[in-house]
N, C-alpha and C positions, 0 to 999 in steps of 0.2 A: 309600280311602276317601272314597265321594263324596255326596252329597245330593240327594232325590229328591221332585219334587214329592209335597206332602200333598194329601188329595184337601178336596174344597172346603170341606166342614162338620167340619173336624178342628181345629176352633178354630184353626186356625192352627200346626199343630205342623208340625215338620222332621224330615223322613225323610233317613239315612245309610247307608252299606255293610255288611256281616258273614259270618261264618262257622259260629259256635254262636250260637244263642238265648240272650238277656242282657237283664234287665232291670236297669237303676238308677237310682231314685226318689231322687230330692235334695230338701231343702225349703228354700232361700238365706236364710234368716233370722237368724240369732245367730253370732255367733264363740263358739269352745270356746277358754276355759270361757268359759260366759257365762251369763244369767241362768236359773235353775231355770225358769221358762215359758219362755224362746229354748229350751234342753236339752229340755224336755220335747217342743217342738216341731220338731224337728230333720229332718234330711235325709233319704230314707231310696231306695233302690235294690233291684230287684231285676232279676237275671240270667237267661234261659233257652239251653236247649239240649236238646237231646235224651234226657229220661232213656232210664235201662233199665230193664226188670220182670225180676223175681226170676229172669228165666232169660239171662235178660244181652240179653236184645233191645231195639230200641229201640224206645219209646213213640210217639204222637206227644204235641205240647206242648199243653198246654189255653189256645189261647185263649182263653179263657173268663176260666180262672184269670188269666193274663197282662193280661187285660187288668181284672179286679177289682182285681189289688192295686197295678197303676199309679193305679187312680181310688183302690181307696183312700187313698193314699199325697198325693196332691192332695188331695184331701176338706183336708188339717192347713190348706190357705189361701191366697189371692189370689195368695203368690208361692213354691210350695211344685212345684218341677220333676216332672214324670214322664217318665223317661226310660228307654225300650226299647233297649236291643243285641242286635241279632241276626243271621243269617247266611244266617236265609231271607225270601226279598221278601215269600214266601205270608203266611206271620206276620205282619211288616209288616204287610201289607196288610190282614191280618183286625184287627191291633189298633186301627190305624188305622182303619176301618171300627166296631170295638165300642166304644171309647173313648166318643164324643159321646153313644153312645144310653146305657150307663152311667152317663154323669153327667146327662144329660136325668132318668131314673130317680128321681134320690137325692130330698131329701125337699128346699126351696128353700133355705136357708144351707147346708146341704152340696153342693148344685148350682152356688149361685156362688159361694163359693171352689174348688168345684175344676172348676169351668168354666175360669173367671180360671185357674186355673196350670195349665192343660192348652193354652190358648189362647196364653200367655207364654210358658211356660216349656216346654214338653213335647214329650221329642225322639224319635225310634226311629231310630236307631244302623246302620249294614251295615257290618261289616267285615269281611273277605277269611279274615282265620284266628281260630284261639282264642285265639293269642296275640296276635292283634291285639286282641282284646276285651279282654283281664287287661291290653294296657297304657293302655286307652284305661280302663277301669273304674278305675286305680289313680289314673290322673290324674285321674277325677272324683271320686275319694276319699267313695262315699256314706259317710255317718251306718249309713242298714243298706243292707244289699246280701243280696237272694236272688238266687239258681241255680239256676235249670230245664235242667239238663244232662245228662246221663249221662258216668258216670267223674267221679262230685263227687267223687272226691280226690284227680286231677288238678287240677283248679280248687282246691279249698282249700292244697292245694301251694302254688300259685301267685299267685294273688290275695291280694294285702298291706296292701291302704291302702282300711279299711273303720271304720268305731264297730262291726257288730256284723255276722256273714255266719249267712243262715237256707239249708242244702244239700237242695235238692230239693225240690219242689212240696208235700209233705207239711204243710212248715211255710211259717209267714210273716212278717211283720215287727208285724204284730196278735199273733199269737202272741210272739213276744217281748215288747211294747210292754205286756200287758194280764195276761198269764198265768206264760208258759214261764221269763221272762229270758233270760238272767244280768242283764242290764241295760237302762237303761233311761234317762239320763245317758252319750252319746255324742255324741265332735267333728263338729262341723258346719263348712258352710263351708272346706274342702280340710284340717281341722286332723287329716282320717282321714290326712292323710301323714307325722306326725310325732306323731301322741300317741293314742293307746287311748281308749275309755269310763273312766270314773269308778269307782275300784274299792277297796281296802284298801290298795294299794299309793301311792294317791294323800295317803297320811295318814302313810305311813311317812318318816325321812329314812335316805336310806343313808347310811354315812361312807363316807367313800376313806383308805386309804391308804400307805406303803411303806415301805421298809426295805429296804437295800443292804448287799452286801461291798465291801473297800475293792477289791475284781477289782470289782465291774463299778461303783462308782464311779469307778474310772480310765478306763473304757472310756466310763460318760455323761459326763463332767466336760467333754472336748474337745467331742462334738459340742452338749454345751449351750451353753459355750462359745463358738464357730464362728456356731450361729445367733444366739446374745444380739448380737456383734457385726454380724450381717450385719441385724440391729433395732437395732441404733446405742444398745446398751440394754450401754453399759461394766461399771455398776455390777455389773450379772446373769452379765455376763461373767468378772467379779473372782471370784465367789461359787465357781468352777468351776477359776478359775486356784487359789485358795487351796490345795485339795483337793487336787490335781494336784503340788501344790510342796512338800505334805507328806508323800502319799502314797508319791511317785514323782520323790523330785526330779533335780535334774536330766536329766529328762527328756527328749524329744523333740519330744512330740506339737504337734501345729499347733493352736494354739487361736488362731488367725484373728489377724486385724491390727486393732490399737485405738484403738477409734474417738477420732478427731482433733478433732472440733466435739460 
């Protein structure tokens, strides 16, 4: 991955290398979980590569759609990064040229927010392979992730860290936020690495339980005893000892060395 020089009017956006075009937009404003307001203005990311038409042939990526989607997310606020990850230097240069022009065409409030966000947090990242793009996207863990690529099923199967995924240029983040859902309360600030968006599951209380046969107990107890003693927890270990003494009296199993301190 390499960093390329931005155009002079690119609001300070930095350019890096890639294999398939992808956009990642993220607003680094609140950590998940956070206030409703912070979540409502969470990060977003579009990702772009070569989409295929109905006949399976590649069709050009629309630089206008990519750039417009980036600006649409930068509008959220002064600290809302807009990230494009792509393997196409041609697309990177085109988007780098278009974004400042699209920002200048916005009304004053949106222009101020998007201009600052692109200037201070905008990135165009070029990767060498689509696998590298996936790895980079998962590291960024965007709240919203758009994929403008061919073989959308390939991307869907491999991308894992995002709040909500938008597959193909026919959908976008604004659709999900305003109309199509399924959710607008999503993990921000890297929380998509370990958490999902708000759903009914957040209000459920999973209960775990276990039950063992005596044979299973005799297999597990020595392991528990040895681990407990290695950790210096003699009382824990003895909860295993008493079961071995009851279920396998005279057994010669290794229960570890008793803790002496």
